[in-house]
C-alpha positions as a Markdown table, in Angstrom:
| # | Residue | x | y | z |
|---|---|---|---|---|
| 1 | Asn | 8.5 | 26.9 | -3.6 |
| 2 | Leu | 5.3 | 25.9 | -1.8 |
| 3 | Leu | 6.5 | 22.3 | -1.2 |
| 4 | Glu | 9.9 | 23.4 | -0.1 |
| 5 | Ser | 8.3 | 26.0 | 2.2 |
| 6 | Glu | 6.2 | 23.3 | 3.8 |
| 7 | Leu | 9.2 | 21.0 | 4.3 |
| 8 | Phe | 12.0 | 23.5 | 5.1 |
| 9 | Gly | 10.2 | 26.8 | 5.9 |
| 10 | His | 10.8 | 30.2 | 4.4 |
| 11 | Val | 11.9 | 33.7 | 5.3 |
| 12 | Lys | 9.8 | 36.8 | 4.9 |
| 13 | Gly | 9.8 | 38.0 | 1.3 |
| 14 | Ala | 11.2 | 34.8 | -0.2 |
| 15 | Phe | 8.3 | 34.7 | -2.7 |
| 16 | Thr | 4.9 | 36.3 | -3.4 |
| 17 | Gly | 2.7 | 35.8 | -0.3 |
| 18 | Ala | 5.6 | 35.1 | 2.1 |
| 19 | Asp | 4.6 | 37.9 | 4.5 |
| 20 | Ser | 6.5 | 36.5 | 7.5 |
| 21 | Asp | 9.0 | 33.9 | 8.5 |
| 22 | Lys | 7.7 | 30.4 | 8.7 |
| 23 | Lys | 9.1 | 27.2 | 10.2 |
| 24 | Gly | 9.0 | 24.1 | 8.0 |
| 25 | Leu | 7.8 | 20.6 | 9.0 |
| 26 | Phe | 11.4 | 19.5 | 9.6 |
| 27 | Ala | 11.8 | 22.2 | 12.2 |
| 28 | Glu | 8.3 | 21.9 | 13.7 |
| 29 | Ala | 8.8 | 18.2 | 14.3 |
| 30 | Gly | 11.5 | 18.9 | 16.7 |
| 31 | Glu | 12.9 | 15.6 | 18.1 |
| 32 | Gly | 9.7 | 13.8 | 17.1 |
| 33 | Thr | 8.8 | 12.0 | 14.0 |
| 34 | Leu | 8.1 | 13.4 | 10.5 |
| 35 | Phe | 6.0 | 11.2 | 8.3 |
| 36 | Leu | 6.4 | 11.7 | 4.6 |
| 37 | Asp | 3.6 | 10.0 | 2.8 |
| 38 | Glu | 3.6 | 9.2 | -1.0 |
| 39 | Ile | 7.3 | 9.9 | -1.2 |
| 40 | Gly | 7.4 | 8.5 | -4.7 |
| 41 | Glu | 5.5 | 11.6 | -5.9 |
| 42 | Leu | 8.2 | 14.0 | -4.7 |
| 43 | Pro | 9.4 | 16.2 | -7.6 |
| 44 | Phe | 12.8 | 15.3 | -8.9 |
| 45 | Asp | 14.2 | 18.8 | -8.3 |
| 46 | Val | 13.2 | 18.7 | -4.6 |
| 47 | Gln | 14.8 | 15.3 | -4.0 |
| 48 | Pro | 18.4 | 16.5 | -3.6 |
| 49 | Lys | 17.2 | 19.0 | -1.0 |
| 50 | Leu | 15.4 | 16.3 | 0.9 |
| 51 | Leu | 18.5 | 14.1 | 0.7 |
| 52 | Arg | 20.6 | 17.0 | 2.2 |
| 53 | Ala | 18.2 | 17.5 | 5.0 |
| 54 | Ile | 18.3 | 13.8 | 6.0 |
| 55 | Gln | 22.0 | 13.4 | 5.4 |
| 56 | Glu | 23.3 | 16.6 | 7.0 |
| 57 | Arg | 20.5 | 16.9 | 9.6 |
| 58 | Glu | 20.0 | 20.6 | 8.6 |
| 59 | Val | 17.7 | 22.6 | 6.4 |
| 60 | Arg | 17.9 | 26.0 | 4.8 |
| 61 | Pro | 14.5 | 27.9 | 4.6 |
| 62 | Val | 13.5 | 29.1 | 1.2 |
| 63 | Gly | 15.1 | 32.5 | 0.7 |
| 64 | Gly | 17.3 | 32.1 | 3.8 |
| 65 | Ile | 21.1 | 32.2 | 4.1 |
| 66 | Arg | 21.5 | 30.2 | 7.3 |
| 67 | Asp | 21.1 | 26.5 | 7.8 |
| 68 | Met | 19.0 | 25.3 | 10.7 |
| 69 | Pro | 19.7 | 22.0 | 12.5 |
| 70 | Val | 16.9 | 19.4 | 12.6 |
| 71 | Lys | 16.6 | 16.2 | 14.7 |
| 72 | Ala | 13.4 | 14.6 | 13.6 |
| 73 | Arg | 13.2 | 10.9 | 12.8 |
| 74 | Ile | 12.0 | 10.3 | 9.2 |
| 75 | Ile | 9.4 | 7.7 | 8.2 |
| 76 | Ala | 8.5 | 7.6 | 4.5 |
| 77 | Ala | 5.8 | 5.6 | 2.8 |
| 78 | Thr | 4.8 | 4.9 | -0.8 |
| 79 | Asn | 2.9 | 2.4 | -3.0 |
| 80 | Arg | 5.4 | 2.9 | -5.8 |
| 81 | Asp | 8.3 | 0.6 | -6.6 |
| 82 | Leu | 11.1 | 3.1 | -5.7 |
| 83 | Lys | 13.9 | 0.7 | -6.7 |
| 84 | Lys | 12.4 | 0.5 | -10.2 |
| 85 | Met | 12.0 | 4.3 | -10.3 |
| 86 | Thr | 15.7 | 4.7 | -9.7 |
| 87 | Thr | 16.6 | 2.6 | -12.7 |
| 88 | Glu | 14.2 | 4.6 | -14.8 |
| 89 | Gly | 15.8 | 7.9 | -13.6 |
| 90 | Arg | 12.6 | 9.1 | -11.8 |
| 91 | Phe | 13.9 | 8.8 | -8.3 |
| 92 | Arg | 17.4 | 9.5 | -7.0 |
| 93 | Glu | 19.3 | 6.4 | -6.1 |
| 94 | Asp | 21.2 | 8.0 | -3.2 |
| 95 | Leu | 17.9 | 9.3 | -1.7 |
| 96 | Tyr | 16.4 | 5.8 | -2.1 |
| 97 | Tyr | 19.2 | 4.2 | -0.1 |
| 98 | Arg | 19.1 | 6.9 | 2.5 |
| 99 | Leu | 15.4 | 6.4 | 3.1 |
| 100 | Ala | 15.6 | 2.5 | 2.9 |
| 101 | Val | 17.6 | 2.1 | 6.1 |
| 102 | Phe | 15.0 | -0.1 | 7.6 |
| 103 | Pro | 12.3 | -1.0 | 5.0 |
| 104 | Leu | 9.0 | -2.5 | 5.9 |
| 105 | Phe | 6.9 | -4.1 | 3.1 |
| 106 | Val | 3.2 | -4.5 | 3.7 |
| 107 | Pro | 1.6 | -7.2 | 1.4 |
| 108 | Pro | -1.5 | -6.2 | -0.5 |
| 109 | Leu | -4.8 | -6.9 | 1.2 |
| 110 | Arg | -5.6 | -9.9 | -1.0 |
| 111 | Glu | -2.6 | -11.7 | 0.6 |
| 112 | Arg | -3.8 | -10.7 | 4.2 |
| 113 | Lys | -7.2 | -12.4 | 4.2 |
| 114 | Gln | -7.1 | -12.5 | 8.0 |
| 115 | Asp | -7.0 | -8.7 | 8.2 |
| 116 | Ile | -10.1 | -8.1 | 6.0 |
| 117 | Leu | -12.8 | -8.6 | 8.5 |
| 118 | Ile | -10.8 | -6.8 | 11.3 |
| 119 | Leu | -10.4 | -3.7 | 9.1 |
| 120 | Ala | -14.0 | -3.9 | 7.8 |
| 121 | Arg | -15.4 | -4.0 | 11.4 |
| 122 | Ser | -13.1 | -1.1 | 12.4 |
| 123 | Phe | -14.4 | 1.1 | 9.5 |
| 124 | Leu | -18.0 | 0.2 | 10.3 |
| 125 | Asn | -17.5 | 1.0 | 13.9 |
| 126 | Arg | -16.4 | 4.5 | 13.0 |
| 127 | Leu | -19.7 | 5.0 | 11.1 |
| 128 | Lys | -22.0 | 3.5 | 13.8 |
| 129 | Lys | -20.7 | 1.8 | 16.9 |
| 130 | Asp | -23.8 | -0.4 | 17.6 |
| 131 | His | -24.3 | -1.5 | 14.0 |
| 132 | Pro | -25.3 | -5.2 | 13.6 |
| 133 | Gly | -22.4 | -5.8 | 11.4 |
| 134 | Phe | -21.8 | -8.1 | 8.4 |
| 135 | Ser | -23.7 | -11.3 | 7.5 |
| 136 | Pro | -21.7 | -14.5 | 7.0 |
| 137 | Gln | -22.4 | -14.3 | 3.3 |
| 138 | Ser | -20.9 | -10.7 | 3.2 |
| 139 | Val | -17.9 | -11.9 | 5.1 |
| 140 | Lys | -17.3 | -14.7 | 2.6 |
| 141 | Lys | -17.7 | -12.2 | -0.3 |
| 142 | Met | -15.1 | -9.9 | 1.2 |
| 143 | Glu | -12.6 | -12.6 | 1.9 |
| 144 | Thr | -12.8 | -14.0 | -1.7 |
| 145 | Tyr | -12.6 | -10.6 | -3.5 |
| 146 | Ser | -9.1 | -9.6 | -4.8 |
| 147 | Trp | -9.2 | -6.0 | -3.5 |
| 148 | Pro | -7.1 | -4.3 | -6.3 |
| 149 | Gly | -7.6 | -1.0 | -4.4 |
| 150 | Asn | -6.4 | -2.5 | -1.1 |
| 151 | Val | -7.5 | -1.0 | 2.2 |
| 152 | Arg | -8.8 | 2.2 | 0.7 |
| 153 | Glu | -11.1 | 0.3 | -1.5 |
| 154 | Leu | -12.3 | -1.8 | 1.5 |
| 155 | Glu | -13.0 | 1.4 | 3.5 |
| 156 | Asn | -15.0 | 2.9 | 0.6 |
| 157 | Trp | -17.0 | -0.2 | 0.1 |
| 158 | Val | -17.9 | -0.6 | 3.8 |
| 159 | Glu | -19.2 | 3.0 | 3.7 |
| 160 | His | -21.1 | 2.2 | 0.5 |
| 161 | Ala | -22.7 | -0.8 | 2.1 |
| 162 | Phe | -23.5 | 1.1 | 5.3 |
| 163 | Ile | -25.4 | 3.7 | 3.4 |
| 164 | Leu | -27.6 | 1.1 | 1.7 |
| 165 | Ala | -28.0 | -1.1 | 4.7 |
| 166 | Gly | -28.8 | 1.6 | 7.2 |
| 167 | Asn | -29.4 | 0.0 | 10.6 |
| 168 | Asp | -29.8 | -3.5 | 9.1 |
| 169 | Gln | -27.1 | -6.1 | 8.9 |
| 170 | Ile | -24.9 | -5.7 | 5.8 |
| 171 | Met | -25.7 | -8.3 | 3.1 |
| 172 | Pro | -23.8 | -9.0 | -0.2 |
| 173 | Glu | -26.3 | -7.0 | -2.2 |
| 174 | His | -25.3 | -3.9 | -0.3 |
| 175 | Phe | -21.8 | -4.0 | -1.8 |
| 176 | Pro | -21.0 | -2.3 | -5.2 |
| 177 | Gly | -21.9 | -4.3 | -8.3 |
| 178 | Val | -18.3 | -5.0 | -9.3 |
| 179 | Met | -17.8 | -6.9 | -6.1 |
| 180 | Leu | -20.9 | -9.0 | -6.7 |
| 181 | Gln | -19.7 | -9.8 | -10.2 |
| 182 | Ser | -16.3 | -11.0 | -9.1 |
| 183 | Gln | -15.8 | -14.8 | -9.2 |
| 184 | Asp | -14.7 | -16.9 | -6.3 |
| 185 | Pro | -11.1 | -18.2 | -7.2 |
| 186 | Val | -12.2 | -21.7 | -6.2 |
| 187 | Ser | -15.1 | -21.6 | -8.6 |
| 188 | Val | -12.8 | -20.5 | -11.4 |
| 189 | Leu | -10.5 | -23.5 | -10.7 |
| 190 | Thr | -13.2 | -26.1 | -10.5 |
| 191 | Ser | -15.9 | -24.8 | -12.9 |
| 192 | Asp | -15.4 | -27.7 | -15.4 |
| 193 | Leu | -14.9 | -30.4 | -12.8 |
| 194 | Pro | -11.3 | -31.1 | -13.5 |
| 195 | Thr | -9.4 | -34.2 | -12.4 |
| 196 | Cys | -7.4 | -34.0 | -9.1 |
| 197 | Glu | -4.2 | -33.9 | -11.1 |
| 198 | Glu | -5.4 | -31.1 | -13.3 |
| 199 | Leu | -6.7 | -29.2 | -10.3 |
| 200 | Val | -3.3 | -29.4 | -8.6 |
| 201 | Arg | -1.7 | -28.0 | -11.8 |
| 202 | Arg | -4.2 | -25.1 | -12.0 |
| 203 | Tyr | -3.7 | -24.2 | -8.4 |
| 204 | Thr | 0.1 | -24.4 | -8.8 |
| 205 | Arg | -0.1 | -22.0 | -11.8 |
| 206 | Met | -2.4 | -19.6 | -9.8 |
| 207 | Val | 0.1 | -19.5 | -6.9 |
| 208 | Ile | 3.0 | -18.8 | -9.2 |
| 209 | Glu | 1.0 | -16.0 | -10.9 |
| 210 | Arg | 0.1 | -14.4 | -7.5 |
| 211 | Thr | 3.6 | -14.6 | -6.0 |
| 212 | His | 5.9 | -14.2 | -9.0 |
| 213 | Asn | 8.4 | -16.1 | -7.0 |
| 214 | Arg | 9.0 | -19.8 | -7.3 |
| 215 | Thr | 10.6 | -20.1 | -3.8 |
| 216 | Glu | 7.7 | -18.4 | -2.2 |
| 217 | Ala | 5.2 | -20.5 | -4.3 |
| 218 | Ala | 6.9 | -23.7 | -3.2 |
| 219 | Arg | 6.6 | -22.6 | 0.5 |
| 220 | Ile | 2.9 | -21.8 | 0.1 |
| 221 | Leu | 2.2 | -25.1 | -1.7 |
| 222 | Gly | 4.2 | -27.1 | 0.9 |
| 223 | Ile | 6.5 | -28.8 | -1.6 |
| 224 | Gly | 10.1 | -28.7 | -2.5 |
| 225 | Ser | 11.6 | -26.7 | -5.4 |
| 226 | Ala | 12.3 | -29.9 | -7.4 |
| 227 | Thr | 8.6 | -31.0 | -7.1 |
| 228 | Leu | 7.4 | -27.5 | -8.1 |
| 229 | Trp | 9.8 | -27.6 | -11.2 |
| 230 | Arg | 8.4 | -31.0 | -12.2 |
| 231 | Arg | 4.8 | -29.8 | -11.9 |
| 232 | Leu | 5.5 | -26.7 | -14.0 |
| 233 | Lys | 7.4 | -28.8 | -16.6 |
| 234 | His | 4.5 | -31.3 | -16.8 |
| 235 | Ser | 2.0 | -28.5 | -17.1 |
| 236 | Ser | 3.9 | -26.9 | -20.0 |
| 237 | Asp | 4.3 | -30.2 | -21.8 |
| 238 | Asn | 0.6 | -30.6 | -21.7 |
């Protein structure tokens, strides 16, 4: 009831604590934009009601008997695989397709190395505008880390480093220990001084594991699909 009340509103007496009529977010948004974050967490029993609101452009407040027209544009976000959730029966397929009219996919931070320093400086600037910033060694450490927690992890670690560094430039030792213990991917590939041929095979396997897509891997490696297939076959034969 509370979630439905937030989205669609309620009438006085609809449930305990409903002391007066209340507009929901759909109505409050007017002709603006309603942003629904973490849409993958929406309870299954609320999903058909959200679908109706988007499809019919009207909502019925909890406890009400009349529908209210709504005009807001809907933007939804999630870090879940909604398509997979539909096959598992955890997210309505009709709602998925209604939301996915114009999908935008943001790659994980580890695939957007050029964004790391920009974001880190932005987070640091919020904490202290005239801070001396990050040392070159810190920048290298940030750019070689895999960031499993994406942007939120980066924001937390910048704050962590800022607390330890104070007004001094942020050095690698100011970051959490788990980051300091992470290995540079290049060091992992070359730790035993492999031959150039073996190094190429290792890097090819690493790109395949990161992309999970042979066409994309071939594009990153700058080779054709046939060449990629030969490399993988040769690697498996060995």
